[in-house]
DOKOLPA-237494 format. One line per 4 residues: number of its first residue (from 0); their letters; for each residue x, y, z of N, C-alpha, C. Coordinates in steps of 0.05 Angstrom, whole numbers. Layout:
<rs>
NUM = A = X:Y:Z:X:Y:Z:X:Y:Z  ...
</rs>
This chain:
<rs>
0 = MKKI = 3065:-3252:-2859:3082:-3233:-2871:3088:-3210:-2852  3068:-3201:-2837:3072:-3179:-2818:3092:-3187:-2796  3090:-3213:-2788:3108:-3223:-2767:3137:-3222:-2777  3141:-3230:-2802:3168:-3231:-2813:3179:-3203:-2815
4 = LSLI = 3163:-3184:-2824:3172:-3156:-2826:3178:-3144:-2798  3161:-3151:-2779:3165:-3140:-2752:3191:-3153:-2740  3196:-3178:-2745:3220:-3191:-2735:3245:-3179:-2748  3244:-3174:-2774:3266:-3161:-2788:3271:-3133:-2777
8 = AMAF = 3249:-3118:-2772:3252:-3091:-2761:3264:-3092:-2733  3255:-3111:-2717:3266:-3113:-2690:3295:-3121:-2690  3303:-3139:-2708:3331:-3147:-2711:3348:-3123:-2720  3337:-3107:-2739:3352:-3084:-2748:3356:-3064:-2726
12 = VAVV = 3335:-3059:-2710:3337:-3040:-2687:3358:-3051:-2667  3357:-3077:-2662:3376:-3089:-2643:3405:-3086:-2653  3409:-3091:-2678:3436:-3088:-2690:3446:-3059:-2688  3429:-3041:-2696:3436:-3012:-2695:3441:-3004:-2666
16 = SANA = 3425:-3013:-2647:3429:-3006:-2619:3455:-3017:-2609  3461:-3042:-2616:3485:-3055:-2607:3510:-3041:-2618  3508:-3032:-2642:3531:-3018:-2654:3535:-2990:-2642  3514:-2978:-2631:3516:-2952:-2619:3530:-2953:-2591
20 = QKFV = 3529:-2976:-2579:3541:-2978:-2552:3571:-2983:-2555  3586:-2970:-2536:3615:-2973:-2536:3623:-2986:-2510  3638:-3008:-2512:3648:-3022:-2488:3678:-3021:-2489  3690:-3015:-2466:3719:-3014:-2464:3727:-3029:-2439
24 = FVDT = 3753:-3034:-2437:3764:-3048:-2414:3786:-3032:-2401  3788:-3035:-2375:3809:-3021:-2360:3820:-3041:-2340  3845:-3038:-2334:3859:-3056:-2315:3867:-3039:-2291  3850:-3038:-2270:3856:-3021:-2247:3880:-3030:-2232
28 = EYIL = 3886:-3056:-2232:3910:-3066:-2219:3935:-3054:-2232  3935:-3054:-2259:3957:-3043:-2274:3959:-3013:-2269  3937:-2999:-2268:3937:-2970:-2263:3949:-2964:-2236  3938:-2978:-2215:3948:-2973:-2188:3977:-2979:-2185
32 = KNIP = 3987:-3000:-2198:4015:-3007:-2195:4033:-2986:-2209  4022:-2970:-2226:4038:-2949:-2239:4034:-2922:-2226  4022:-2921:-2203:4019:-2897:-2188:4038:-2899:-2163  4059:-2883:-2163:4078:-2885:-2141:4066:-2882:-2113
36 = AYES = 4047:-2864:-2110:4034:-2860:-2084:4020:-2885:-2074  4009:-2900:-2093:3996:-2925:-2086:4016:-2946:-2076  4038:-2948:-2090:4058:-2967:-2082:4070:-2959:-2054  4074:-2933:-2051:4084:-2923:-2025:4064:-2929:-2002
40 = ANEQ = 4039:-2925:-2008:4018:-2930:-1988:4017:-2960:-1981  4020:-2977:-2001:4021:-3006:-1996:4045:-3014:-1979  4068:-3001:-1984:4092:-3007:-1968:4087:-2998:-1939  4075:-2975:-1935:4069:-2965:-1908:4051:-2984:-1894
44 = LSTL = 4030:-2994:-1908:4011:-3012:-1895:4025:-3039:-1888  4043:-3048:-1906:4057:-3073:-1901:4075:-3070:-1876  4089:-3048:-1874:4106:-3043:-1851:4090:-3042:-1825  4068:-3028:-1826:4050:-3025:-1803:4039:-3053:-1795
48 = SQKY = 4031:-3069:-1815:4021:-3095:-1810:4042:-3113:-1796  4067:-3111:-1806:4089:-3127:-1794:4094:-3118:-1765  4092:-3092:-1760:4096:-3082:-1733:4074:-3093:-1715  4049:-3092:-1724:4027:-3102:-1708:4030:-3132:-1703
52 = EAEI = 4037:-3146:-1724:4040:-3175:-1721:4062:-3182:-1700  4084:-3168:-1701:4106:-3172:-1682:4097:-3167:-1654  4082:-3146:-1650:4072:-3139:-1623:4053:-3160:-1613  4036:-3170:-1630:4017:-3190:-1622:4031:-3217:-1616
56 = KAKM = 4051:-3223:-1633:4067:-3247:-1629:4081:-3246:-1602  4092:-3223:-1595:4106:-3220:-1569:4086:-3225:-1546  4062:-3214:-1549:4041:-3218:-1528:4034:-3248:-1526  4031:-3261:-1548:4024:-3289:-1548:4046:-3306:-1537
60 = QEVE = 4071:-3299:-1542:4094:-3313:-1531:4095:-3310:-1500  4088:-3286:-1492:4086:-3281:-1463:4065:-3299:-1450  4043:-3302:-1463:4022:-3320:-1453:4032:-3349:-1452  4046:-3357:-1474:4057:-3384:-1476:4077:-3389:-1453
64 = QLYE = 4094:-3368:-1448:4114:-3371:-1427:4100:-3373:-1399  4080:-3357:-1395:4065:-3359:-1369:4053:-3387:-1366  4042:-3398:-1388:4030:-3424:-1387:4051:-3446:-1381  4074:-3444:-1394:4095:-3463:-1389:4105:-3462:-1360
68 = TYRT = 4108:-3438:-1349:4116:-3434:-1321:4094:-3446:-1303  4070:-3441:-1309:4047:-3452:-1294:4048:-3482:-1293  4053:-3494:-1317:4053:-3523:-1319:4076:-3535:-1302  4099:-3523:-1302:4121:-3534:-1286:4118:-3529:-1256
72 = ESVF = 4105:-3507:-1249:4102:-3500:-1221:4076:-3510:-1209  4057:-3519:-1225:4030:-3526:-1215:4031:-3547:-1193  4050:-3564:-1193:4052:-3585:-1173:4056:-3573:-1145  4070:-3550:-1144:4076:-3538:-1119:4056:-3517:-1110
76 = LTTE = 4036:-3511:-1127:4017:-3490:-1121:3992:-3500:-1107  3981:-3483:-1090:3955:-3490:-1078:3933:-3486:-1098  3910:-3497:-1093:3887:-3494:-1111:3881:-3464:-1116  3882:-3449:-1095:3877:-3420:-1097:3897:-3406:-1115
80 = MKVK = 3922:-3414:-1112:3944:-3402:-1129:3941:-3411:-1158  3933:-3436:-1162:3929:-3446:-1189:3907:-3430:-1203  3885:-3426:-1189:3863:-3411:-1201:3872:-3383:-1208  3887:-3371:-1190:3897:-3344:-1195:3915:-3343:-1220
84 = KENE = 3934:-3362:-1222:3952:-3364:-1245:3937:-3369:-1271  3917:-3387:-1270:3901:-3394:-1293:3886:-3369:-1303  3874:-3354:-1284:3860:-3330:-1291:3878:-3309:-1303  3903:-3307:-1292:3922:-3289:-1303:3929:-3296:-1332
88 = IVEK = 3933:-3322:-1337:3939:-3331:-1364:3916:-3325:-1383  3892:-3332:-1375:3868:-3327:-1391:3865:-3297:-1397  3870:-3281:-1377:3867:-3252:-1381:3888:-3241:-1400  3912:-3251:-1398:3933:-3242:-1417:3926:-3250:-1445
92 = EKMA = 3916:-3275:-1448:3908:-3284:-1475:3885:-3268:-1486  3866:-3261:-1470:3843:-3244:-1479:3853:-3217:-1488  3872:-3206:-1473:3884:-3180:-1480:3898:-3181:-1506  3913:-3203:-1511:3927:-3206:-1536:3908:-3208:-1560
96 = KKLQ = 3886:-3223:-1556:3866:-3226:-1577:3851:-3200:-1581  3846:-3185:-1560:3833:-3159:-1563:3851:-3140:-1578  3877:-3141:-1572:3896:-3124:-1587:3897:-3131:-1616  3897:-3157:-1622:3896:-3167:-1649:3871:-3157:-1664
100 = QSYF = 3848:-3158:-1651:3823:-3148:-1662:3825:-3118:-1667  3837:-3103:-1648:3839:-3074:-1652:3857:-3066:-1675  3876:-3083:-1681:3894:-3078:-1703:3883:-3088:-1730  3874:-3113:-1730:3867:-3126:-1755:3837:-3131:-1759
104 = GQDG = 3821:-3123:-1740:3792:-3127:-1742:3779:-3110:-1764  3753:-3114:-1766:3738:-3100:-1787:3741:-3070:-1786  3741:-3059:-1762:3745:-3030:-1759:3772:-3024:-1745  3791:-3042:-1749:3817:-3040:-1736:3835:-3018:-1748
108 = ELYK = 3857:-3014:-1735:3876:-2993:-1743:3886:-2997:-1771  3891:-3022:-1779:3901:-3027:-1806:3880:-3019:-1827  3855:-3025:-1821:3833:-3018:-1839:3831:-2988:-1841  3833:-2974:-1819:3831:-2945:-1818:3854:-2932:-1834
112 = QREV = 3878:-2943:-1831:3901:-2932:-1846:3898:-2937:-1875  3886:-2960:-1882:3881:-2967:-1910:3862:-2946:-1922  3841:-2939:-1907:3822:-2920:-1916:3835:-2892:-1921  3854:-2885:-1903:3867:-2859:-1905:3887:-2859:-1928
116 = LIRP = 3902:-2881:-1932:3923:-2881:-1951:3914:-2889:-1979  3897:-2909:-1981:3890:-2921:-2007:3865:-2910:-2019  3845:-2905:-2003:3819:-2896:-2013:3820:-2871:-2031  3835:-2850:-2023:3837:-2827:-2041:3848:-2833:-2068
120 = IQDQ = 3867:-2851:-2070:3879:-2858:-2095:3859:-2873:-2112  3845:-2892:-2100:3824:-2907:-2114:3802:-2888:-2124  3795:-2869:-2108:3775:-2849:-2116:3784:-2833:-2140  3809:-2825:-2140:3820:-2811:-2163:3819:-2827:-2188
124 = VYNA = 3826:-2853:-2186:3825:-2871:-2209:3796:-2873:-2219  3777:-2877:-2201:3749:-2880:-2208:3739:-2854:-2222  3746:-2831:-2211:3738:-2806:-2223:3749:-2802:-2251  3775:-2810:-2255:3787:-2808:-2281:3773:-2827:-2301
128 = ISAI = 3767:-2851:-2292:3753:-2870:-2309:3725:-2859:-2317  3711:-2848:-2297:3684:-2837:-2303:3686:-2814:-2322  3706:-2796:-2319:3709:-2773:-2337:3714:-2782:-2365  3732:-2802:-2368:3738:-2812:-2395:3713:-2825:-2407
132 = AKEK = 3698:-2840:-2391:3674:-2853:-2401:3654:-2832:-2411  3651:-2811:-2397:3632:-2790:-2405:3642:-2775:-2430  3668:-2768:-2430:3679:-2754:-2453:3677:-2770:-2479  3683:-2796:-2477:3684:-2813:-2501:3658:-2828:-2506
136 = NYSA = 3638:-2822:-2489:3612:-2834:-2493:3612:-2865:-2492  3627:-2876:-2473:3628:-2905:-2470:3603:-2914:-2455  3592:-2936:-2464:3569:-2948:-2451:3577:-2963:-2426  3599:-2976:-2427:3607:-2992:-2404:3638:-2995:-2404
140 = IFDK = 3649:-2997:-2381:3677:-3002:-2378:3680:-3026:-2359  3694:-3046:-2368:3697:-3070:-2352:3726:-3070:-2340  3728:-3078:-2316:3754:-3080:-2303:3766:-3108:-2308  3788:-3108:-2322:3801:-3134:-2329:3814:-3147:-2304
144 = SSNI = 3821:-3131:-2285:3835:-3142:-2262:3816:-3156:-2242  3790:-3151:-2243:3772:-3165:-2226:3761:-3190:-2240  3756:-3210:-2226:3747:-3235:-2238:3717:-3237:-2240  3706:-3219:-2255:3677:-3218:-2258:3668:-3234:-2283
148 = GLMY = 3686:-3247:-2296:3678:-3264:-2318:3689:-3256:-2345  3705:-3235:-2346:3717:-3226:-2371:3739:-3246:-2379  3736:-3258:-2402:3755:-3278:-2411:3774:-3268:-2432  3765:-3249:-2448:3781:-3239:-2470:3774:-3210:-2475
152 = SESN = 3794:-3195:-2483:3789:-3167:-2491:3811:-3159:-2511  3803:-3143:-2530:3822:-3133:-2549:3840:-3112:-2535  3866:-3112:-2541:3883:-3093:-2528:3877:-3064:-2535  3866:-3060:-2559:3860:-3033:-2567:3835:-3022:-2552
156 = MDIS = 3822:-3039:-2537:3799:-3030:-2521:3807:-3023:-2492  3832:-3027:-2485:3843:-3022:-2458:3850:-2992:-2456  3838:-2978:-2438:3843:-2949:-2434:3860:-2943:-2409  3873:-2964:-2399:3889:-2960:-2374:3910:-2939:-2377
160 = DQVL = 3924:-2938:-2399:3945:-2917:-2403:3932:-2889:-2405  3909:-2887:-2416:3895:-2861:-2416:3888:-2852:-2388  3880:-2871:-2371:3873:-2864:-2343:3899:-2854:-2329  3921:-2869:-2333:3946:-2861:-2320:3954:-2833:-2330
164 = SRLG = 3951:-2829:-2356:3958:-2802:-2367:3940:-2780:-2355  3915:-2786:-2352:3896:-2767:-2340:3904:-2760:-2312  3915:-2780:-2298:3924:-2776:-2270:3951:-2763:-2269  3965:-2760:-2292:3991:-2748:-2293:4014:-2767:-2290
168 = YSK = 4009:-2793:-2295:4030:-2813:-2293:4035:-2826:-2320  4059:-2837:-2323:4065:-2851:-2347:4076:-2878:-2339  4074:-2898:-2358:4083:-2925:-2350:4113:-2927:-2352
</rs>
């Protein structure tokens, strides 16, 4: 009998605790797409990326052209001249790859620009979400735009418009 009463009491406490928690959902992708500064930053990054890609492509075409010239002229070159031309081609290719790494690598220019342009906006969104969560006493906020396993959410639980409003934007 004591076991049954203790099980009922534990179930009651679990139900009361579960009802006290508030869970809501937010769509950060939706929020960011409705912030003009974010869209502008993305456009700037895209333009910069295209510029870098064109520069690297030009360098790689230069390497290709040197190689083609080498292939056609190799019959007429001495062994010493061949080695010199081969080294020149290899060096140009290394330089192109180094340039590519400096632009698109982990700490490359594109990454740095992304940090400068996008990070402040993401921080603003995070701070607005945190402020709303504290004000409204939410236990958890799940991001619908990330694929962490959320399969369904009620639309009335989405506070994305509130976050945009807090940031001074409207949809």
